[in-house]
C-alpha positions in Angstrom: 0.0 0.0 0.0 2.9 2.3 0.7 3.9 2.0 -3.0 0.6 3.7 -4.0 1.0 6.8 -1.9 4.8 7.1 -2.0 5.3 6.6 -5.7 6.2 9.5 -8.0 3.8 12.4 -7.8 2.6 14.6 -10.7 1.6 18.2 -10.2 -1.9 19.0 -11.6 -4.0 22.1 -11.7 -7.5 21.8 -10.2 -10.5 24.1 -9.9 -12.2 23.4 -6.7 -15.0 25.1 -4.7 -13.7 27.6 -2.1 -16.0 26.1 0.5 -14.7 22.6 -0.1 -11.1 23.9 0.0 -11.8 25.5 3.4 -12.9 22.1 4.7 -9.9 20.4 3.2 -7.6 23.0 4.8 -9.3 22.6 8.2 -8.9 18.8 7.9 -5.2 19.3 6.9 -4.7 21.5 9.9 -6.6 19.2 12.3 -4.6 16.1 11.2 -1.3 18.0 10.7 -1.2 16.9 7.1 -0.9 18.7 3.8 -3.7 19.7 1.5 -2.3 17.2 -1.0 -2.5 14.3 1.5 -6.1 15.1 2.4 -7.2 15.5 -1.2 -5.4 12.2 -2.2 -7.2 10.4 0.7 -10.6 11.8 -0.4 -10.0 11.0 -4.0 -8.7 7.5 -3.4 -11.6 6.6 -1.1 -14.1 8.3 -3.4 -13.1 6.3 -6.4 -14.7 3.1 -5.0 -18.2 4.4 -4.8 -17.7 6.1 -8.2 -16.8 2.8 -9.8 -19.8 1.2 -8.3 -22.0 4.0 -9.5 -20.8 3.7 -13.0 -21.0 0.0 -13.1 -24.6 -0.1 -11.6 -25.8 2.7 -13.9 -24.4 1.0 -17.0 -25.9 -2.4 -16.0 -29.3 -0.8 -15.4 -29.1 0.9 -18.8 -28.4 -2.5 -20.4 -31.6 -3.9 -18.8 -33.7 -1.2 -20.5 -34.7 -1.3 -24.2 -31.7 0.1 -26.1 -30.5 -0.1 -29.6 -27.9 -2.7 -30.3 -25.3 0.0 -31.0 -25.9 1.5 -27.5 -25.9 -1.9 -25.8 -22.5 -2.7 -27.5 -21.1 0.7 -26.3 -22.4 0.0 -22.7 -20.8 -3.5 -22.7 -17.5 -2.0 -23.9 -17.7 0.6 -21.1 -18.3 -2.2 -18.5 -15.4 -4.3 -20.0 -13.0 -1.3 -19.9 -14.1 -0.5 -16.3 -13.4 -4.1 -15.3 -10.0 -3.9 -17.0 -9.1 -0.8 -15.0 -10.2 -2.5 -11.7 -8.3 -5.7 -12.5 -5.1 -3.9 -13.6 -5.1 -1.8 -10.4 -6.0 -4.1 -7.5 -5.5 -1.3 -5.0 -8.7 0.3 -6.4 -10.6 -2.5 -4.7 -11.8 -1.4 -1.2 -11.0 -4.9 0.1 -7.4 -4.2 -0.6 -7.4 -1.5 2.1 -9.3 -3.7 4.6 -6.9 -6.6 4.0 -4.0 -4.3 4.5 -5.4 -2.8 7.7 -6.3 -6.1 9.1 -2.8 -7.5 8.3 -1.1 -4.6 9.9 1.2 -6.0 12.5 1.0 -2.8 14.6 -2.7 -3.2 15.2 -3.8 -5.1 18.2 -6.6 -7.7 18.0 -9.2 -5.3 19.6 -8.5 -2.6 17.0 -8.9 -5.2 14.2 -12.2 -6.3 15.7 -13.5 -2.7 15.8 -12.5 -2.2 12.2 -14.7 -5.1 11.2 
C-alpha cells in the first residue's frame, strides 16, 4: 500500500469550490497533514463508490430497451471499467481492509473494531 502513496507524484491544476477547499484546509490543519495528503485520501476513497455508481448505472441501462449499438457501447464501457479495476488491485476497497487487518502494529481489539 505504501507504494501507491509514495510513488512519484505529478503536479496538476485543479479548480475546486472555495467552501470545499476550506474544509480540506481545516482537515489538513486538524490532522497535521498537507492539503495534498487530504485530497489524495478523499479522491482515493471516493473512487470506489464512483466505480460502483458507473457499473450499476451502465448495467441498469443495459436492462432497458436500447439499440444494439448502444448496448454494445455499454458492454464496452463495462469491460473497460473491469480492466481498470483488475489492472489496479489497489482500487478495490477490500485491498485496504486486508492491508489494515494484516497490519502487525494493530492489536486484536483494534482489528475487531474495524470489522
